[in-house]
N, C-alpha and C positions, 0 to 999 in steps of 0.2 A: 140372210146374215145379219147377226145383231151387231150393229156398228159399235155399241158400247163395249161388247166383248172384244171386238177386234183391236180396239185401242188399249183397254185396260190389259189386254194380253200382249201388248207391246207389238204392234204391226210395224216393227222397227225398220225394216227395209224401205217401206214407202216413206215414213216420216224422215229417215235419215237422208234419203235421196232428195227430198224436197229441201232439207236443210242444207245439203251439199250445194244445190243449185242456188240457194239464197246467199251463201258465203263465197261462192267460187269466184276467183280473181279479185277478191277484196281483202282489206285489212280491217282491223278494229281500232285503228289509230285515233279515231274520233272519241273513243271511250278511254284513251290513255295507254293503249297496249300497242307498242311499236314492234312490228314483226314483218317478215317478208310476206308476200301475198298468199292467200290460201289457194291451194291447187285442188284439193279433193278431201273428202272425209274418210277416215279410216275405220275398220271394224273395232267396236269397243266392247265386245264380249271377250273376257279373258279366261280361257280354260284354267281350272285350278285343280291341283293335285287332290284336294278334298272333294272332288266330284260335284262341286257346285260352281256357280258362275257369279262373277261380279261384273257389274256394268258402270263405266264411267260416263260422264256427260258427253263430251265430245273429244275426238282426237283428229286434228286436222293435219294434213301433209301440206308443208309450205314449199315455196319456190326454191328455197335454199336447201331442201331435202331434209330439213329438221321437222319435228312433230310439235304441234302445240295442243297440249292437254288443257282443256277448258272446262271449268266447273262453274256452277251457278249456286249461290247461297243465299238464303234469307235468314239464316242463323249462323252462329259461330260455336259449333259443337266442340267439345274438348278434344275429341279424338280425330278431328278434321286433318290436321296435317300428317298425322301418322297414317291415316287412310290414303290421302293423296300420294304420300311417299311410296306406299305400297303399290298403288296403281302405277305410278311412274316407273317403278322397277320392273313391274310385269309388262308395261308397254315397251320398255327397252328390251326385255327378253324376247318379246314376241316380234318386234319389228327391227331390232338392232340399229336404232337411230337415236341421235340426240334429241332429248325431250325437254321442253319448257312447259311448266305448269303455270297456269294463270287462274285465279279465283275471281270471279265477278260477284260482288256483293250488292245486295238490293239497297235501296236508299235508306232503309232503316238502320243499317250498320255503319258505324262511325269509324271503328278500327278493328284490326284483327291481326294475330301473329302471322308472320310470313317466313319464319325460319324455324325448322325442326333440327335440333342438335342433340344427338344421342352417341356421343363419343365418336366412334368410327363412321356413323351414319350422320350426314348432314344433308337436309333437303331445303332448298330455297324456292319459294314461289313468288309470283308477282301478284299482288292484291290490287284489284280494280274496284273503286268505290263509286257507286252511281248516286251517292248522297248529294252531289252538287248539280245533278240533272234534274230539272223540274218536270216531272212527268205529267202534271195537270196542264202545264203551259204547252208542252210538246203535244199533248193530245188535242188541246184546243186549236193549235196550229195546223196539225194534220188534218182534223175534222173539217176545219174551214177550207183547207185546200181541196179535200175530197167533195165537199158540198159544192164548190165552184167548178167541180169537174176538171180541176187542174191535175196533171200527171204527178205522181210522186217519183222523185229521183232516188238514186241508191241510197244516199244518206238518209233520206226520209224513211225509206223501207227498213234500214238498219234500226233507226230510232223507234219505229213503230214496233218491231218484234221485241225491243228491250223495254217498252214502255212499262210492262208489269214489274220491272226490277228498279225503275227510277224512283226518286223521292216523290211521294204523293200523299194527299190528304186521304186518299182511298187505300183500301187494303189491296195487296198484290193480287188477290184472287179476283176481285171485282175489276181491277184494271185489265187482267188478262182476258176477261170476257169482252170488255169494251175494245181492247186492241184487235181482238180476233173480228169483231163486227166492223171495225174501221178497215181492216185488211180485206175483208169479204166485199165491202162497198167501194173499194178503191179502183176496181177494174183495171188493174195494172197487169202487164204480162207476167209479172212475178207474183201476183196475188196469192196463187195456190201455194207457192213455195214459201211465201211469208206465213201463211197459215200454218203450214207444216212445221216451220221452224218455231212458230209460237207454241205449238202442241209440245214440241221436243223440249223447249227451254222451261216450260211451266210444268211439265209432268211431275218433276220431283216435289213440287210444293203445293200443287193444287190438290185439295181434298176431293174425294169422290163426288160430292154434290156439285162441285164446280166443274169437274171433269164432265159431268153430264150436261151442264149448261154449255160448255165449250163444244160438246158434240152437236148441241142444237144449232149452234152457229155454223158447224160444218155442213149442215144439210144443203144439198143442191150445189155443193162445190165440186171441183175436179178432185179434191183430196178425198171426199167421201167416195167418189166413184172408184178411185184408185184402191181405196181400202176395201170396198166391197168386192172389186175384182180380185184382189189378193186373198180375201177370205174365201171367195168361192174356190179358188186354186187350193188353198189350205184344206178346205173341206173335202175336195175331191182326193187329195193326197191322204187325208186321214181315213177316208172311206177305203182307199186302197190298202192301207195298213191294217185296218180291221178286218178287211176280206182275207188277207194273207194269213193273219192270226187265226181266223175261223178255219181256214183250210188246214192249217197245222194242227189245230186242236182236233178236227175230224180225223186226219191221219193218225194222230197219237191215240185216239179212242179206238180206232180200228185195229191198230198194232196191239193195243193192250188187251182188247177182246180176244186176239188170237194168242195171247199168252206171252207177248214179248216182254223182255226185262225193262224196268222203268229207266235205267241208265241208258240202255240202247235207244229207247224211244226218245229220251231227251237229246241224244246225240244226233239222230237222224232228222228231228224236227227243229233242233236249234231253239227249243223251248226250255225255260228253267226247270231244273229237277223238281223243285217244289211244286210247280205247276202240274207236272206229270204225276207226281205222288198224289196230289189232291184229286186229279182226274181218276186215278186208279181207285181211290177210296170211294168216290162217287159211283163208279162202276160196280165196285164190291158190295156197296150198301143195299 
C-alpha cells in the first residue's frame, strides 16, 4: 500500500481516532478556550443536498452534552465566517445539539472578525490567537526535556501538537515537521496519538511537498502500521466491489446477447442504463 495515497486520500478514521485519544478528557484552557472537558470526537463529514461533501476541522462532544466545532487557520479568508456559520448550522441539523465554534489562529495572525451579522442570521465565534505563544521557546524546552529522557506531561503534549501554529521565526510548514520528529522521539504512551493529531491539525495548510516530509517522519511508527492495515482493508473492499461489478457486467452481456431489452437488463443488474446501452453498442459493433 502506498502510504502517501492513504493519507492524501484522507484515511480519516485512523487519524481522527488518534486525535480523539489525544484530546479525550482534556480542555483547551491553556490556549484561552474555556469549555467543559472533551468526551469524544464526532463525525465531521456533512452530507449535502448537492451530492458533495464538506469536511470541517473537528467537532468534539463535551461533558455538558454540547459540541465544540474547532477550526485551525493560518490566514483570514473573507468568506471564513460565512463558511463556519454554514458548517455550524449543518452540525446542528445533524446532531441536534448546542454548538460553539472556536477558530484557532496561527501566530502570524494578529486579529480577525468574530461576528457574522446578516440581519436574521447572526453567528458568533470565539477567536483564539497563538501569537503570544513562543513556538521557538516551546520547541527548545520540549526538545531539552526529550533529550534528557524526561516524560512529557499532558500539557507538554498539547503544546507539542500546537507548535506549528504558535508564533515562530520558522514557517508553520517547517515547524510541523520538527514537531512530528519531537513527538516520534518522545517515547510517550501518547506518542502515536500526538503524531496523528499533528497530521490532522496540519493537513489543511501543509503543501504536498511537506506532507511527503511528514510521511517520512511517520515511518516505523504505530500510526504508519495502522494506516497500512486500514489501507489493506480498503484494498480488499475495493477488490470485492470491482469483482461484483465485473459479475454484473458479465450477466448484462449474456442477457443482451440473448436479446433482452436494455431497460430490463439495467433493472436486473442494477447497473446504470447508460452503461447497458454502451455495452450493447460494443456487442453490436
